[in-house]
Structures are given as structure tokens and as C-alpha cells.
Residue frames as qw, qx, qy, qz and C-alpha x, y, z in Angstrom:
[[0.791, 0.460, 0.313, 0.254, -13.40, -8.03, 20.04],
 [0.280, -0.648, 0.292, 0.645, -10.34, -6.49, 18.46],
 [0.698, 0.639, 0.304, 0.114, -9.88, -5.40, 14.83],
 [0.566, 0.026, 0.184, 0.803, -7.20, -3.91, 12.64],
 [0.057, 0.878, 0.292, -0.374, -7.59, -0.11, 12.75],
 [0.298, 0.902, -0.254, -0.180, -4.53, 0.99, 10.81],
 [0.913, 0.080, 0.111, 0.384, -1.67, -0.55, 8.97],
 [0.131, -0.935, 0.190, 0.271, 1.45, 1.56, 9.40],
 [0.826, 0.410, 0.046, 0.384, 4.15, 1.81, 6.73],
 [0.419, -0.686, 0.136, 0.578, 7.54, 3.36, 7.47],
 [0.593, 0.717, 0.240, 0.277, 8.51, 5.72, 4.68],
 [0.523, -0.139, 0.044, 0.840, 11.35, 8.13, 3.73],
 [0.016, -0.093, -0.296, -0.950, 9.50, 10.53, 1.46],
 [0.198, 0.380, 0.730, -0.532, 6.21, 11.21, 3.22],
 [0.391, 0.519, 0.004, -0.760, 4.76, 13.40, 0.55],
 [0.375, 0.313, -0.735, -0.470, 5.49, 11.06, -2.39],
 [0.108, -0.087, -0.985, 0.100, 4.26, 7.95, -0.45],
 [0.281, 0.429, 0.561, -0.650, 1.08, 9.78, 0.72],
 [0.464, 0.474, -0.245, -0.707, 0.26, 10.70, -2.92],
 [0.296, 0.192, -0.891, -0.284, 0.92, 7.19, -4.10],
 [0.043, -0.223, -0.947, 0.229, -1.27, 5.42, -1.48],
 [0.356, 0.416, 0.308, -0.778, -4.01, 8.06, -1.69],
 [0.524, 0.419, -0.390, -0.630, -4.35, 7.38, -5.43],
 [0.230, 0.177, -0.951, -0.106, -3.61, 3.64, -5.23],
 [0.072, -0.268, -0.918, 0.282, -6.38, 3.00, -2.68],
 [0.179, -0.594, -0.397, -0.676, -8.65, 5.96, -3.27],
 [0.506, -0.545, -0.522, 0.418, -8.13, 6.85, 0.36],
 [0.005, 0.871, 0.073, 0.486, -8.42, 10.38, 1.85],
 [0.316, 0.235, -0.559, 0.729, -6.27, 12.08, 4.51],
 [0.327, -0.589, -0.654, 0.345, -7.71, 12.43, 7.97],
 [0.022, 0.926, 0.303, 0.224, -9.17, 15.86, 8.58],
 [0.282, 0.626, -0.261, 0.679, -7.09, 18.96, 9.21],
 [0.280, -0.568, 0.403, -0.661, -6.04, 19.26, 12.84],
 [0.920, -0.237, -0.031, -0.311, -6.77, 15.59, 13.66],
 [0.786, -0.483, 0.365, 0.126, -3.17, 14.58, 14.41],
 [0.820, 0.430, 0.095, 0.366, -1.28, 14.48, 11.13],
 [0.352, -0.831, 0.184, 0.390, 2.10, 16.15, 11.22],
 [0.288, 0.789, -0.471, -0.271, 5.29, 16.64, 9.20],
 [0.084, 0.403, -0.910, -0.053, 6.25, 13.03, 9.80],
 [0.200, 0.180, 0.945, -0.185, 2.91, 11.19, 10.03],
 [0.471, 0.091, -0.218, -0.850, -0.21, 10.93, 7.88],
 [0.399, 0.152, 0.866, -0.259, -3.25, 8.76, 8.42],
 [0.325, 0.084, -0.553, -0.763, -5.22, 7.80, 5.26],
 [0.504, 0.171, 0.693, -0.486, -8.83, 6.62, 5.63],
 [0.243, 0.329, 0.829, 0.381, -11.04, 4.69, 3.18],
 [0.152, -0.120, -0.224, -0.955, -13.18, 7.21, 1.29],
 [0.590, -0.346, -0.495, -0.535, -16.28, 5.10, 2.02],
 [0.480, -0.549, 0.403, -0.553, -15.34, 4.48, 5.65],
 [0.979, -0.096, 0.056, -0.169, -15.04, 0.67, 5.16],
 [0.867, 0.262, -0.240, 0.349, -11.78, -1.06, 6.01],
 [0.652, -0.525, -0.109, 0.537, -8.63, -0.36, 7.92],
 [0.103, 0.973, -0.137, -0.155, -6.71, 2.91, 7.67],
 [0.819, 0.217, -0.070, 0.527, -3.18, 3.11, 6.23],
 [0.313, -0.929, 0.060, 0.187, -0.79, 5.28, 8.21],
 [0.709, 0.506, -0.156, 0.465, 2.51, 6.59, 6.81],
 [0.572, -0.795, 0.046, 0.197, 5.25, 7.24, 9.37],
 [0.511, 0.757, -0.318, 0.255, 8.38, 9.03, 8.21],
 [0.662, -0.621, 0.420, 0.010, 10.99, 7.02, 10.09],
 [0.362, 0.621, -0.681, -0.143, 14.24, 5.92, 8.57],
 [0.795, -0.204, 0.547, -0.164, 14.28, 2.13, 8.53],
 [0.067, -0.362, 0.835, 0.409, 15.95, -0.62, 6.52],
 [0.770, 0.219, -0.192, -0.568, 13.92, -2.31, 3.84],
 [0.487, -0.262, 0.831, -0.062, 13.87, -6.05, 4.60],
 [0.685, 0.361, -0.412, -0.481, 13.74, -8.45, 1.61],
 [0.214, -0.505, -0.652, -0.523, 11.68, -10.50, 1.72],
 [0.268, -0.459, 0.213, -0.820, 9.45, -8.35, 3.94],
 [0.021, 0.051, 0.905, -0.423, 8.14, -9.75, 7.16],
 [0.303, 0.582, 0.638, -0.403, 4.68, -8.36, 6.36],
 [0.037, -0.041, 0.455, 0.889, 2.97, -7.09, 3.24],
 [0.500, 0.311, 0.300, -0.751, -0.45, -6.00, 2.04],
 [0.232, 0.236, 0.876, 0.351, -2.74, -8.16, -0.17],
 [0.334, 0.326, -0.006, -0.884, -5.02, -5.98, -2.35],
 [0.433, 0.306, 0.848, 0.031, -8.11, -7.82, -3.77],
 [0.310, 0.463, -0.174, -0.812, -9.61, -7.01, -7.13],
 [0.749, 0.386, 0.524, -0.124, -11.82, -8.39, -9.83],
 [0.604, 0.791, -0.034, 0.090, -9.63, -6.62, -12.50],
 [0.754, -0.467, 0.192, 0.421, -6.07, -7.68, -11.69],
 [0.611, 0.274, 0.319, 0.670, -4.57, -6.72, -15.04],
 [0.062, 0.827, 0.241, 0.504, -6.19, -3.29, -15.00],
 [0.535, -0.845, -0.003, 0.007, -5.17, -2.59, -11.42],
 [0.762, -0.260, 0.216, 0.552, -1.57, -3.70, -11.95],
 [0.440, 0.504, 0.288, 0.685, -1.36, -1.31, -15.00],
 [0.190, -0.894, -0.191, -0.357, -2.92, 1.51, -12.98],
 [0.677, -0.709, 0.071, 0.183, -0.60, 1.03, -9.98],
 [0.711, -0.029, 0.253, 0.656, 2.52, 0.82, -12.16],
 [0.247, 0.699, 0.262, 0.618, 1.43, 4.07, -13.85],
 [0.408, -0.890, -0.069, -0.193, 1.23, 5.61, -10.34],
 [0.026, 0.802, -0.551, 0.232, 4.81, 4.57, -9.61],
 [0.841, -0.292, 0.438, -0.125, 4.68, 0.93, -8.44],
 [0.320, 0.544, -0.729, -0.266, 7.03, -1.64, -9.89],
 [0.953, -0.035, -0.187, -0.237, 6.50, -5.33, -10.52],
 [0.324, -0.612, 0.712, -0.114, 8.62, -7.64, -8.37],
 [0.794, 0.237, -0.514, -0.222, 9.67, -10.93, -9.93],
 [0.554, -0.467, 0.625, -0.290, 9.97, -13.95, -7.65],
 [0.299, 0.332, -0.856, -0.261, 11.46, -17.19, -8.87],
 [0.055, 0.093, 0.959, -0.261, 9.22, -19.29, -6.54],
 [0.501, 0.286, 0.186, -0.795, 5.92, -17.76, -7.76],
 [0.521, 0.189, 0.828, 0.089, 3.81, -20.56, -9.21],
 [0.065, 0.085, 0.600, 0.793, 2.79, -20.19, -12.84],
 [0.250, -0.561, -0.691, -0.380, -0.90, -20.31, -11.85],
 [0.236, -0.278, -0.511, 0.778, -0.60, -17.80, -8.98],
 [0.022, 0.798, 0.562, 0.218, -3.57, -15.55, -8.45],
 [0.294, -0.888, -0.066, 0.346, -1.35, -12.70, -7.27],
 [0.574, 0.613, -0.071, 0.539, 1.13, -10.25, -8.79],
 [0.599, -0.544, -0.208, 0.550, 3.81, -8.84, -6.51],
 [0.279, 0.818, 0.085, 0.497, 4.33, -5.07, -6.71],
 [0.510, -0.340, -0.318, 0.724, 6.41, -2.52, -4.70],
 [0.018, 0.955, 0.270, -0.118, 5.48, 1.06, -3.96],
 [0.396, 0.857, -0.199, 0.263, 7.94, 3.89, -4.98],
 [0.217, -0.754, 0.560, -0.264, 10.08, 3.12, -1.88],
 [0.354, 0.292, -0.889, -0.010, 10.08, -0.66, -2.29],
 [0.459, -0.040, 0.684, -0.565, 7.33, -1.57, 0.20],
 [0.148, 0.031, -0.884, -0.442, 5.85, -4.71, -1.30],
 [0.581, 0.191, 0.459, -0.644, 2.20, -5.64, -1.78],
 [0.216, 0.094, 0.916, 0.324, 0.28, -8.17, -3.83],
 [0.537, 0.196, -0.084, -0.816, -2.59, -7.54, -6.17],
 [0.272, 0.030, 0.958, -0.086, -4.78, -10.68, -5.85],
 [0.396, -0.043, -0.555, -0.731, -7.32, -11.75, -8.44],
 [0.302, 0.083, 0.787, -0.531, -10.55, -12.59, -6.66],
 [0.585, 0.251, -0.220, -0.739, -12.74, -12.96, -9.75]]
């Protein structure tokens, strides 16, 4: 059996993106001396459940629309969208989004898109 171990995001500002995703997901950095470097950080779920998110400082072009994005599930979509925007995310408006969509599209401080999905 195979499973997703880590989702890797290419970033320019490793420090800023690490701070955003740590706070956005309540993830923690992998332990000191376990492989993080000046250009790579692995974030783990605080409770140990779910895939890691790795941040790799590599210059790359932002593709719109992105070929892949994260879907974040929550029972409090409005509260989470407000919290994430306060952390530095921005809302992305999409003309084709249905009026009754159960998701809100956001982008992290560098424009990497993700959706906040209402699962209530």
C-alpha cells in the first residue's frame, strides 16, 4: 500500500511561507537536525495524523490556474477563511465558481492556491 507522506510546495521566501503554513495548519517543524536546511523545511501535523507539508525554496513560475492545489476541510468555513486571511492569505475570485459552492478559494502569501471546503 502507498500513501501520501508529504505535499511539497515550491516557495521563494522560506521563512514567511513556513510561518504562514505552521499557523494555518497548526503544524510543527520536524526536529532539529532531522534534515531541514536553509532551503527546505518539513512541517508535520502536531497530532501526527495526516500528510506532512514540505516547503522547498526553489524559484519556479506560478501557474494559473494551478495544476494542483490543497483542499482544507472545516466545519467552520467562515471562521477559518477569516483566520487565514488574517495570517496573510488572500481570497481568489473565480468567475466559474457556482453560487452554491461549498469551497472558498484562497492563496497563501506567495500565491499558492488552496480551497477551504465546508464539510458541515
